[in-house]
N, C-alpha and C positions, 0 to 999 in steps of 0.2 A: 504493499499499499503506499510506504514512504517513497518507493521507487517511482510510482506513478505521480505523485505530488511533485517530485523532482522534475521529472520530465516535462510536467506541465508547466512549471515555473520557468524552465529554460525555454520552452517554446513561447510562452507569453512575453518574455524579456527580449527575444529575438524579434517577436511581432511589434512590440512597443518601439525598439530602436529602428526598425524599418519604416514604421508609420511616422516617426519623428523625423526621418531622413527625407522623405517624401514631403512632409509639411514644410521643412525648412527651405526646401528648394523654391517654393512658392511665395513665401513669406518675406516682406520687406519692411524694414523699419520705417514708421511714419514719422516725418519730421515736418512740423508746422512752424513756420517763422511767424514772429511778431508782425502783424498788419498784413497777415494773408487772409483771404476770405474762405469760408468753408460752409457746408451744410451740417445740420446737427440731427441725428436720428432720434426722433421723438414720436414712437408709435402711440397713437391714442385710440381708445376704444369708445365708440358711439353706440347707444341703444338703438336698435333698428337699422343699423347700416352694415352692409357687407364689408368685412375688413380687407377683403381681397382688393378693392377699388380705392382704398384710402391712401393718401401721400403719407409716407413714412418720415421723410426728410422735411425740415423746416429751415428757413434761412433765406438769404445768406446772413452769416454772422462773421464778425472780424475777431481774429485772434489778438488779444490785448497782452498776453502774457503765457510763458510756458514754466509753471511752477516746478514740474519734474519732467522727466522723460516721457511718461506716459499719461500725463494731464495737460489739459489747455484751458485757459480762461477765455470765456467768449462773451461777446457783447453784440446785441442786434443794432441799436442805435447808440447816439452820443449820450442820451439821457437814461437809457434803460439800465437796469441793474446787472452787471456782469456776474456769471457764474462759471463754476469749474466742472468740467467733464473729462471722462476718459478717452484716449484717442481713438478706441475702437468704435465710439459712437459718433465719428467725425470723418466727413471725406471732403476732398478739395472741391471748391467752387471754381468753375473752369470758364464760365461765360464772362461778358464784359463785367469786370469788377467795379463796384460803385467807389465813390471817392471816400477815403478813409479820413477819419478825425484823429487818428493816433499821434500824427506828426505835428499837429497843430498846437500853438502855444495861445492860450487865451490872451487876447488884448486887454491889458489892465493899465492901470496908471503906474505901476512898477516898471513894465516893459517900455512904456512910452518915456519915462524919466531917464531910464537907462540909456535908450536910444539918443535922447537929447544931450546926455552927458558925453556920450562918445562922439556926436557930433561936434560938440563945443570943444572937446579935447583935440579933435583932429585938425580943425581949421581955424580956431578962434585965437584972437590975441588978448582978449580980456581975461587977465589972469587975477583981477582984484576981486571978481565976484566970487562968493563963497559957494562951494557946491554943497547941494542938499544931499545928505546921506541918509538912507532910509535905515531905521534900527533892524538888526538881525536877532536880537535877543528875545523878540516877542513881546515887547513892551507895549508897543504902539501899532495898530494897524496900518498896513501900507495901501490901504484900499478904503473907498467911501463906503460908509455904513448907511443903509437905509433905515430911517427911525420912523417910517409910516406904520401906523397900526396895522395889523394883519386884517385882511379881508375875511367876512364871514359870508357864508352862503345863506339864502333864504331857506326857511324851513320848507321841507316837502310835504305836501298835503297828502294824506293817505285816503283812498276812497273806501268808504264803507258799503256794504251791501243795503239795499232799500230797506230790508225789515229791521236794521239796527240803526237808522238814521234818527230815531225819536229821541 
């Protein structure tokens, strides 16, 4: 009986090694770079619909980071919440890629002041004007703060059935 088990283990080991070799021939590592566009695999189930005809991939999404070799952080639009997924749930988006917002720097007063300072340092002869330096220790904000009160939404009226309106 132990000889039969031993022969079975040897045969299974050989089969596993052979299957791994066949699998490794076709597998290529997925490398997604930041600012590349991808589809995200998100199968959804709807009641009363045939799953066969549903689209499984949504997107496109832009890769905003690669936290590890097997995960990517995706974001659909500039204002949407980013999320992390495994690379097995992602495939490349090969059509015309939309404009990305990853490389954009927001136009703020800080960047405007820095550009003015570099322009004045390059070609200006007025040395007597003191340069305004922005604090970097976090004591004062380098941007304008909106002190307006927050807007409130009007209350939504709920409709009641006719027999409950009394």
